[in-house]
C-alpha positions in Angstrom: 0.0 0.0 0.0 1.5 3.3 -1.1 1.8 6.4 1.0 -0.3 9.5 0.2 1.3 11.0 -3.0 1.4 14.4 -1.2 3.7 13.0 1.6 7.4 13.6 1.2 9.7 10.7 1.7 13.3 10.9 2.8 16.0 9.4 5.0 14.2 9.9 8.3 10.7 8.9 7.0 10.6 5.5 8.6 12.0 6.8 11.9 9.2 9.4 12.0 6.6 6.7 11.5 8.1 4.4 14.2 8.3 7.3 16.6 4.7 8.4 15.8 3.4 4.8 16.2 4.9 4.6 19.7 3.5 7.9 20.8 0.1 7.5 19.3 -0.3 4.1 21.0 0.9 5.5 24.3 -1.0 8.8 24.4 -3.8 8.6 21.8 -4.3 11.0 18.9 -5.3 14.0 21.0 -2.7 13.4 23.6 0.2 12.9 21.2 2.3 16.1 20.9 4.5 17.0 18.0 7.4 17.5 20.5 6.9 13.9 21.8 6.7 12.4 18.4 9.9 14.3 17.2 11.7 13.1 20.4 10.6 9.5 19.9 11.7 9.6 16.3 15.0 11.4 17.2 14.4 14.1 14.6 13.8 17.8 14.8 10.3 19.3 14.7 11.3 21.0 11.4 12.1 17.6 9.9 8.9 16.2 11.2 6.9 19.0 9.7 8.7 18.7 6.4 7.3 15.1 6.1 4.0 15.7 7.7 2.6 19.3 8.0 -0.5 17.9 9.7 -0.7 15.5 12.6 -3.8 13.9 11.0 -1.7 13.0 7.9 0.9 11.4 10.1 -1.6 9.3 12.0 -3.2 8.3 8.8 0.1 7.1 7.4 0.9 5.2 10.5 -2.6 3.5 10.2 -2.0 2.7 6.5 1.4 1.3 7.2 0.1 -0.9 10.1 -2.8 -2.2 8.0 -0.5 -2.9 5.0 1.9 -4.8 7.2 -0.8 -7.1 8.6 -2.3 -7.7 5.1 1.1 -8.3 3.4 2.1 -10.7 6.2 -1.1 -12.7 5.9 -0.7 -13.0 2.2 2.8 -14.3 2.6 2.3 -16.8 5.4 -1.2 -18.3 4.6 -1.0 -21.2 2.2 -4.0 -20.6 0.0 -3.8 -24.0 -1.6 -4.9 -25.7 1.6 -8.5 -26.6 2.3 -10.9 -23.7 2.9 -11.2 -24.6 6.6 -7.5 -24.1 7.1 -7.2 -21.0 5.0 -10.2 -19.3 6.5 -9.1 -20.1 10.0 -5.8 -18.5 9.4 -7.5 -15.5 7.9 -9.9 -15.2 10.8 -7.1 -15.1 13.3 -5.4 -12.4 11.3 -8.6 -10.3 11.1 -9.5 -10.7 14.7 -5.9 -10.1 15.8 -5.8 -6.7 14.1 -9.3 -5.8 15.2 -8.5 -6.3 18.9 -4.9 -5.0 18.7 -4.0 -1.7 20.4 -3.4 0.0 17.1 -6.5 -1.5 15.5 -8.7 -0.2 18.3 -7.0 3.2 18.3 -7.4 3.7 14.6 -11.1 2.7 14.8 -11.8 5.0 17.7 -10.1 8.0 16.1 -11.8 7.6 12.7 -15.2 7.3 14.3 -14.6 10.2 16.6 -13.3 12.4 13.8 -15.6 11.2 11.0 -17.7 14.4 11.0 -14.9 16.9 11.2 -12.4 15.0 9.1 -14.3 12.6 6.8 -11.1 12.0 4.8 -9.7 10.0 7.8 -12.7 7.7 7.8 -12.5 7.3 4.0 -8.8 6.5 4.0 -9.2 4.0 6.8 -12.0 2.3 5.0 -10.0 2.2 1.8 -6.9 0.9 3.5 -8.7 -1.7 5.7 -12.1 -2.8 4.4 -11.4 -2.3 0.7 -7.9 -3.9 0.7 -9.0 -6.7 3.0 -12.0 -7.5 0.9 -10.0 -7.6 -2.3 -7.5 -10.0 -0.8 -10.1 -12.5 0.4 -12.1 -12.2 -2.8 -9.0 -13.2 -4.6 -8.8 -16.3 -2.5 -12.5 -17.0 -3.0 -12.0 -17.0 -6.7 -9.1 -19.4 -6.4 -11.1 -21.8 -4.2 -14.1 -21.6 -6.5 -11.9 -22.5 -9.5 -10.8 -25.6 -7.5 -14.5 -26.5 -6.8 -14.1 -25.9 -3.0 -16.6 -23.0 -2.7 -19.7 -21.8 -4.5 -20.3 -18.1 -4.1 -22.5 -16.0 -6.3 -21.7 -12.6 -4.6 -18.1 -12.6 -3.5 -18.2 -9.1 -2.2 -21.2 -9.9 0.1 -19.5 -13.1 1.2 -16.3 -11.3 2.0 -18.2 -8.7 4.1 -20.1 -11.4 5.9 -16.8 -13.2 6.8 -15.3 -10.0 8.2 -18.4 -9.4 10.3 -18.4 -12.9 11.6 -14.9 -12.4 12.8 -16.0 -9.3 14.8 -18.7 -11.1 16.8 -19.1 -9.2 20.1 -15.4 -9.1 21.1 -14.3 -5.9 19.2 -17.3 -3.9 20.4 -16.7 -4.9 24.1 -13.0 -3.8 23.8 -13.9 -0.6 22.1 -16.5 0.3 24.8 -14.2 -0.8 27.6 -16.7 -3.5 28.7 -13.7 -5.9 28.5 -10.1 -5.1 28.9 -8.4 -8.1 27.3 -9.3 -10.8 24.8 -8.6 -14.3 26.1 -7.0 -16.6 23.6 -9.8 -19.2 24.1 -12.4 -16.6 23.1 -10.4 -15.5 20.0 -10.2 -19.2 19.0 -13.9 -19.7 19.6 -14.8 -16.7 17.4 -12.4 -17.7 14.7 -13.7 -21.2 14.5 -17.3 -20.1 14.7 -16.8 -17.7 11.8 -15.3 -20.5 9.7 -17.9 -23.0 10.6 -20.8 -20.7 9.7 -19.2 -19.4 6.5 -18.5 -22.9 5.2 -22.0 -24.1 6.2 -23.2 -21.6 3.6 -20.6 -21.6 0.9 -18.6 -24.9 1.0 -19.3 -27.5 -1.7 -18.8 -30.4 0.7 
């Protein structure tokens, strides 16, 4: 996933992103100061502003980078030639893992909170997360259908359904502070349930 074409790249670009990620996770968007980000990145404020004149742009690029990293890793490590139960289980764990991660929750909270004032944040998050993730899993669906493993007439709807099955109630509880941590046994339960329900509808056997 490419950076915004308006963002300048340079020798300290990656250091700025790493520093910003650390501060955003620690202090949140509103609490993160430019001084703290520059200090964490070990760059001057002038250098920081040269790359990112707006803190929202910096947060957005951190979010894009985080999502791209998760998506790219999943595409690399998941063997898509295995049976759907295995592929979808690995995909479910990847989706759930990001949804309940500190960064995933922080991105979601900020984009919802700022959607009215800064709709470009929500749009960019949607494009980076939902659109990219949907495209990746639809690509797998097409491969599985070509092998006769799945029968899906509306792959976009099926992809959206699978992502929603992976949310269950866990992400909402973490977002609202009803739960503080996600127990591994619950993550496994949700992942397996998502796969079982999806295959009950779309598997050929």
